[in-house]
C-alpha positions in Angstrom: 108.4 50.5 135.2 109.7 51.9 138.5 110.0 55.4 137.2 106.7 55.2 135.4 105.0 54.3 138.6 106.7 57.3 140.3 105.6 59.7 137.6 102.1 58.4 137.6 101.6 58.6 141.3 103.2 62.1 141.4 100.5 63.5 139.1 97.7 61.9 141.2 96.0 63.8 144.1 97.4 67.2 142.9 95.7 69.1 145.8 97.6 67.1 148.4 100.8 67.2 146.5 100.4 71.0 146.1 99.8 71.6 149.8 102.8 69.4 150.7 105.1 71.2 148.2 103.8 74.6 149.4 104.7 73.8 153.1 108.0 72.5 152.0 108.7 75.5 149.8 107.9 78.0 152.6 110.3 76.2 155.0 113.0 76.1 152.4 112.4 79.7 151.5 113.0 80.8 155.1 116.1 78.6 155.3 117.4 80.0 152.0 117.0 83.6 153.2 118.6 82.8 156.6 121.6 81.0 155.0 122.1 83.7 152.3 122.1 86.5 154.9 124.2 84.4 157.3 126.9 83.9 154.7 126.9 87.6 153.8 126.4 89.1 157.3 130.1 88.9 158.3 131.3 91.0 155.4 128.4 93.4 155.7 129.0 93.9 159.4 132.6 94.6 158.7 131.6 97.2 156.2 129.2 98.7 158.7 131.8 98.7 161.5 134.1 100.7 159.2 132.0 103.7 160.3 133.4 103.2 163.9 136.8 104.0 162.6 140.2 102.5 163.3 140.4 99.1 165.0 144.2 99.1 165.5 146.6 101.6 167.2 150.3 101.5 166.8 152.6 103.1 169.4 156.4 102.9 170.1 157.4 99.7 171.9 159.9 101.7 174.0 157.0 103.8 175.4 156.0 103.8 179.1 154.5 100.7 180.6 151.0 99.9 179.3 148.1 101.1 181.5 144.8 99.9 180.3 141.5 99.9 182.2 138.4 98.6 180.4 140.2 98.7 177.1 141.1 102.4 177.4 144.7 103.4 177.3 145.7 105.9 180.0 149.3 106.5 178.9 150.2 110.1 178.3 149.7 110.9 174.6 152.9 113.0 174.2 155.3 110.9 176.2 157.9 108.4 175.2 159.5 107.6 171.9 158.6 108.3 168.3 158.5 106.1 165.2 159.8 106.9 161.7 157.2 108.0 159.2 159.2 106.5 156.3 158.2 102.9 157.5 154.5 103.5 156.9 154.3 102.2 153.3 155.4 98.8 154.6 152.0 98.4 156.1 150.6 97.7 152.6 153.2 94.9 152.1 151.8 92.5 154.7 149.9 89.4 153.8 146.6 91.1 154.5 147.5 94.3 152.7 144.2 94.4 150.8 142.3 94.4 154.1 144.1 97.5 155.3 141.6 100.2 154.3 143.4 103.3 155.7 146.0 104.5 158.3 146.8 107.9 159.7 149.8 108.9 161.9 149.3 111.3 164.8 151.6 113.8 166.5 150.1 115.6 169.5 151.3 118.7 171.4 150.1 121.7 173.4 150.2 125.2 172.0 148.7 128.6 172.5 146.0 129.6 170.0 144.6 133.0 169.2 142.7 134.6 166.5 145.0 136.8 164.4 143.8 140.0 166.2 146.1 141.8 168.7 143.1 143.1 170.7 142.3 139.6 171.8 145.7 138.6 172.9 145.3 139.7 176.5 141.8 138.4 177.2 141.4 135.3 175.1 144.8 133.6 174.7 144.5 129.9 175.5 148.0 128.7 176.4 147.2 125.0 176.8 145.2 124.1 173.6 145.6 120.5 172.3 147.2 120.4 168.8 146.8 117.3 166.6 149.0 116.8 163.5 147.8 114.2 161.0 147.2 113.5 157.3 143.9 114.5 155.8 144.2 113.1 152.3 147.7 111.8 151.7 149.0 109.9 148.6 151.5 107.4 150.0 154.0 105.9 147.5 154.1 102.1 147.7 157.3 100.1 147.2 155.8 98.7 143.9 155.5 102.1 142.4 151.8 102.5 143.0 150.2 105.1 145.3 147.6 104.6 148.1 145.3 107.4 149.4 144.8 107.5 153.1 144.2 109.9 155.9 142.2 110.7 159.0 139.0 111.1 157.0 139.0 107.3 156.4 140.3 106.1 159.8 137.9 108.4 161.7 134.8 108.7 159.6 132.7 109.9 162.5 134.6 113.2 162.6 132.2 115.5 160.8 133.8 118.7 159.4 131.7 121.7 158.4 133.6 123.2 155.5 136.5 121.0 154.3 139.6 119.3 155.5 142.9 121.1 155.1 145.4 120.3 152.4 148.5 118.5 153.7 150.9 120.9 152.0 149.0 124.1 152.9 149.1 126.5 155.8 145.6 125.5 156.8 143.9 123.9 159.8 140.6 122.5 161.2 139.4 123.6 164.6 137.1 121.9 167.1 133.6 123.2 167.5 134.1 124.1 171.2 137.4 125.9 170.5 135.7 127.8 167.6 132.9 129.0 169.8 135.2 130.2 172.5 137.4 132.1 170.1 134.6 133.3 167.9 136.2 131.7 164.8 134.6 130.6 161.6 135.6 129.1 158.3 138.0 131.5 156.5 139.4 133.2 159.6 143.1 133.1 160.4 144.5 131.8 163.7 147.9 132.2 165.2 149.7 129.3 166.8 152.2 130.2 169.6 154.8 127.6 170.5 155.6 127.2 174.1 159.3 127.7 175.0 160.9 127.3 178.4 163.2 130.1 179.7 166.3 128.8 181.5 167.0 130.6 183.7 163.6 132.4 184.3 163.4 136.0 183.4 161.9 139.0 185.3 159.5 141.0 183.3 158.4 144.6 184.2 154.7 145.0 183.6 154.5 148.8 184.0 154.8 149.6 180.2 152.5 146.7 179.3 149.8 147.9 181.6 149.9 151.3 180.1 149.8 149.9 176.6 146.8 147.6 177.3 144.9 150.5 179.0 145.5 152.6 175.9 144.3 149.9 173.6 141.1 148.8 175.4 140.1 152.3 176.6 141.0 154.7 173.8 138.5 157.4 175.0 139.6 157.5 178.6 143.3 156.8 178.9 144.3 156.6 182.6 147.6 158.2 183.7 150.6 156.0 183.6 150.8 154.0 186.9 153.6 154.7 189.2 156.3 152.0 188.9 156.5 149.7 191.9 159.1 147.0 191.6 157.4 144.9 194.2 154.2 144.8 192.2 155.1 145.2 188.6 157.9 142.7 188.2 157.1 139.0 187.8 159.3 136.0 187.2 158.5 134.1 183.9 159.8 130.6 183.2 158.2 130.2 179.8 157.3 132.2 176.8 155.1 131.8 173.6 156.7 132.4 170.2 154.6 132.8 167.1 155.1 129.7 165.0 152.5 129.7 162.3 149.4 131.6 161.0 146.9 129.2 159.5 143.6 129.6 157.7 140.6 127.8 159.1 139.1 125.5 156.5 136.6 123.6 158.6 134.9 123.2 162.0 135.3 119.7 163.5 132.6 118.0 165.5 133.6 114.6 167.0 131.8 114.5 170.3 135.1 113.9 172.1 138.2 115.8 173.2 139.0 116.8 169.6 136.2 119.4 169.8 138.6 121.5 172.0 141.6 120.9 169.8 143.1 122.3 166.6 144.0 119.8 163.9 146.9 120.8 161.5 148.9 119.1 158.8 151.4 116.6 159.9 154.5 118.5 159.0 153.4 121.6 161.0 153.0 119.5 164.1 156.3 117.8 163.6 158.0 121.2 163.4 156.3 122.3 166.6 157.5 119.2 168.4 160.9 119.2 166.8 160.3 115.6 165.5 160.6 115.9 161.7 159.7 112.7 159.8 158.3 111.0 162.9 155.0 110.2 164.5 153.8 109.4 168.0 150.7 107.2 167.2 149.2 105.5 164.2 145.6 104.6 163.7 144.9 101.7 161.3 141.5 100.7 159.9 141.4 97.1 158.6 138.6 94.9 157.2 138.6 91.9 159.5 136.8 88.7 160.4 135.0 88.9 163.8 137.1 87.2 166.5 136.2 83.9 168.1 137.8 81.9 170.9 140.5 80.6 168.6 141.4 84.1 167.4 141.9 85.4 170.9 144.6 82.7 171.7 148.2 83.8 172.2 150.1 82.9 169.0 153.1 82.0 171.2 151.2 79.0 172.6 150.0 77.7 169.2 151.4 74.8 167.3 152.9 75.4 163.9 149.7 74.3 162.0 147.5 76.3 164.4 149.7 79.4 163.9 149.5 79.0 160.1 145.7 78.7 160.2 145.5 81.7 162.6 147.8 83.8 160.4 145.8 83.0 157.3 142.6 84.2 158.8 141.9 88.0 158.7 141.4 88.3 162.4 142.2 91.8 163.8 144.7 90.1 166.1 146.5 88.4 163.2 146.6 91.6 161.2 148.1 93.4 164.3 150.7 90.6 164.6 151.7 91.1 160.9 152.0 94.9 161.2 154.2 94.5 164.3 156.5 92.2 162.3 157.2 94.8 159.6 157.3 98.0 161.9 160.4 97.6 164.0 160.1 98.9 167.6 156.3 99.2 167.4 153.6 98.0 169.7 150.3 97.2 167.9 147.2 96.9 170.0 143.6 96.1 169.1 140.9 98.7 169.9 138.7 96.3 171.7 135.5 98.4 171.8 135.4 98.0 168.0 136.6 94.4 167.6 134.6 93.0 170.5 131.4 94.8 169.5 131.6 93.4 166.0 132.1 89.8 167.2 129.2 90.0 169.7 126.8 91.4 167.2 127.8 88.8 164.6 127.4 85.9 167.0 123.9 87.1 168.1 122.7 87.7 164.5 123.9 84.3 163.4 122.4 82.6 166.4 119.0 84.2 165.6 119.3 83.2 162.0 120.1 79.6 162.9 117.1 79.5 165.3 114.8 80.8 162.6 116.2 78.2 160.1 115.7 75.4 162.6 112.1 76.4 163.4 111.3 76.6 159.6 112.7 73.2 159.0 110.9 71.7 161.9 107.6 73.1 160.7 108.2 71.8 157.2 109.1 68.3 158.5 105.8 68.2 160.5 103.8 69.4 157.5 105.4 66.7 155.3 104.9 64.1 157.9 101.2 64.8 158.3 100.7 64.9 154.5 102.7 61.6 154.1 100.6 59.9 156.8 97.4 60.9 155.1 98.7 59.7 151.7 99.6 56.3 153.1 96.2 55.8 154.6 94.5 56.8 151.3 96.7 54.4 149.3 96.4 51.5 151.7 94.5 49.3 149.2 97.0 50.1 146.5 99.9 49.1 148.7 98.2 45.9 149.7 97.6 45.0 146.0 101.2 45.6 145.2 102.3 43.3 148.0 99.8 40.7 146.9 101.3 40.7 143.4 104.8 40.0 144.8 106.3 43.4 145.7 108.5 43.2 148.8 108.5 45.7 151.7 111.7 47.2 150.4 110.3 47.8 147.0 107.2 49.5 148.4 109.3 51.6 150.7 111.7 52.7 147.9 108.7 53.6 145.7 107.1 55.8 148.3 110.4 57.3 149.3 111.2 58.1 145.6 107.9 59.9 145.3 108.7 62.0 148.4 112.2 62.8 147.1 110.8 64.0 143.8 108.4 66.2 145.8 111.4 67.4 147.9 113.2 68.4 144.7 110.3 70.5 143.4 109.6 72.1 146.8 113.3 72.8 147.3 113.8 74.5 144.0 110.6 76.6 144.5 111.7 77.4 148.0 115.2 78.5 146.9 113.7 80.9 144.3 111.2 82.3 146.9 114.0 82.5 149.5 116.2 84.6 147.1 113.5 87.2 147.0 113.1 87.2 150.7 116.9 87.4 151.2 117.1 90.3 148.8 114.4 92.1 150.8 116.1 91.5 154.1 119.6 92.3 152.9 118.4 95.6 151.4 116.5 96.6 154.5 119.2 95.7 157.0 122.5 96.4 155.1 121.4 98.3 152.1 122.9 95.7 149.7 121.2 92.3 148.8 123.2 89.1 149.2 124.4 87.5 146.0 122.9 84.2 144.9 125.0 81.2 145.7 125.1 77.7 144.1 126.4 76.5 147.5 123.1 77.6 149.1 121.1 75.9 146.4 122.9 72.6 147.0 122.5 72.9 150.8 118.7 73.7 150.4 118.2 70.6 148.1 119.9 68.4 150.6 117.9 69.9 153.5 114.7 69.5 151.6 115.5 65.8 151.0 116.5 65.3 154.6 113.4 67.1 155.9 111.1 65.1 153.6 112.6 61.7 154.5 112.6 62.6 158.2 109.0 63.7 158.2 107.9 60.7 156.1 110.0 58.1 158.0 107.2 56.8 160.3 104.4 56.7 157.6 106.7 54.9 155.1 107.8 52.4 157.7 104.2 51.7 158.5 103.3 51.3 154.8 106.2 48.9 154.2 104.8 46.6 157.0 101.2 46.4 155.8 99.8 42.9 155.6 98.0 42.6 152.2 95.5 39.8 153.3 93.4 42.0 155.7 93.6 44.9 153.3 92.2 42.9 150.3 89.5 41.5 152.5 88.4 45.0 153.3 89.3 44.8 157.0 
């Protein structure tokens, strides 16, 4: 009988029921979209922040003392110790190995660079050009027998190359756009790399013959007479010399918007030979998929209790991944690139705060709409409620009957709102991140609970008033 009364009352006054269900559905739709995007926004932001490049940098622990200002490391790039390249496959053996997207070792030096044309050697030789050795596309053999493709293309995706990257085993290079403009180089040209070598003790060089040779090369139609030798003016003391090391073919022009635009980027092995550091690297960039950091993530693991350390280690924070890498790379110092990690955390916090505010506003609006509809329904059914009480129904029975009707309305409105919210979440996810969030049964359960809570909260005062009706005045028509 109880369920029959509920079903009968639910089909009466369809217009009012429809308006109440519509208001509830709209509120639940906004809540569904906000919750779906909120659950997905962390992973999507991590995917988007991959375009910012590496978020970890590994350097030798025996290096000079750290000097960081505003998150920027001011230590000399080519000073200190080196780390063995053979240890790099161990990075994919840490607990969060699936989160390590890519890594690329770096060796830096200073060389002289010139187009392979002897006529330019005198006027355009640049004796202090930055040289960067790294991997472009390297297949790294893992301890389990598999291979992992990595390189600077994946750790520094904002480096745009016009042409193509060099092959790691070829005599090729990529040059910065500023260096290419100064040298007049383009894709397909050949450049000569001169290695700097100190002369101990310094040597004296007679420039007389060199002057005559250069005058003959640059002025073939008007050769001046040989200058008269003057030891006071033609002899100079030289404490270094440049020795031709390699001739490389330019395969691409790099545009990074940073100091690399003035550098030449070469395969790792060439840079190691120039620095006399075979099988070693100076710096390592690591790009990892991480969870945005919160206050707990920024705590020092040395101050944590065992259970806190376990929870921290089992969360893919950038700091916990850095801690794991440091454990498996002996003699290394792993630091977080804060401009990437902090930016991700701040943006995620703001986006989630906005989504929660929108969700709260939609639920409040739905509760007010349900409350107004419920109050009007109670007033209209005043005579019916009085008759039920006159026939022996108690206040609790009347209250449960009206509450059950509202809960049935909440179930219908919640299901309709969930379906509508999925469409809204798909639209928002596609517009913001390019990928719609996946439907979740967890969100459906949460929405149904919220719909029931909002309905009961909005109907609480009208239902309380209905349960306290005195049947005598109502039946007398007062």
